[in-house]
N, C-alpha and C positions, 0 to 999 in steps of 0.2 A: 515556327522554326526558332532559332536562337536570337538572342538579344545582343547583336554585335554593336549597336550604337552605344548602350551603356559601358561596354568594355572600351570603346574608343573615348568616351568621355572621360572615364577613370584615368586612361593614360594622357589625355590632353590636360586635365586638371593638375595631375601630378608634375607633368613638364612645366606648366605655366607657374605653379607655386615654387617649384625648384628654381626657375629662372629668376623669379622675383626675390627669393630669399638668398640667393647665391651672393650678389654683391653686398648685401648687409652683413652677412656672416664671413665672407672672405676678407673684406676691407675694413669692417668694423663701423659701418654707417650707423647714425642715430644712437651713438653711445654704446653700442655693442663692441665686445672685444674683437679686435682682428685676429681670425683663427686661420687664415690661409686656407690650405688644402683641407684642413679638418672642418673649416666652416662649410666648405662645398659638400662634404660627406654629411655633416649635420643637416644641411639644407635638403639633402636628398632624402635622408631618413624621415624628416618632418613631412616632406612632400608626399612620400610614399605612405605615411601613417594616415594622413588626411585621405588620400585616395582610398586606402583600405577601409577606413571607418566609413566612408561613403558607400563603398561596395557592401559592407555588411549591413548598413541601414537599408539599402535597396533590397538585398537579398530576404531580409527578416520582415520588412514592412511591405514592400510592394509584391514580392513574390511568396511571401508568407512561409519562408523556410523555417522549419522547426527542428531543432536538434535535441538530441537527448541530453539531460544534465550532465551525465558522466562524461560525453564527449566534449562538451564546453568546459568542464572542469579540468580535463585532461589538457585540452588546448591552452587553457589560460595558465595552468601551472608549468607546462613544459616548453610551450612556444612563445608565450608573451611574457610571462613574469620573470623567469630566469634570464632571458637575453636582455630585458629592459633593465634589470638591476645591474648587469655587467656593463651595458652601455652607459648608464647613468654614472657609474663609478668611474669608468675609464674617461668620461667627458669631464668630470669633476677634476679628475687627477690631471688631465691635460690643461684644463683652463687655469687651475690654481697651481 
């Protein structure tokens, strides 16, 4: 059957990382800038990126998922690269 434990673990890890990062980015602890609600959004994005990276690691290493190179290239260029550039530019604009 399916692997529901891993899905639960991804959600739990994402939630815990988000909860741990929130005060640091919202209130500016440990010398980080106090970003308010933007800090909460950034913490959520970072937590989801960590959980997604772990998901892909599990899919490729444990379950031996193999994707065609063209699919990976399309995924990187359209779904990962462009939004990350926009998010980085917006974050830099908001911080500075």
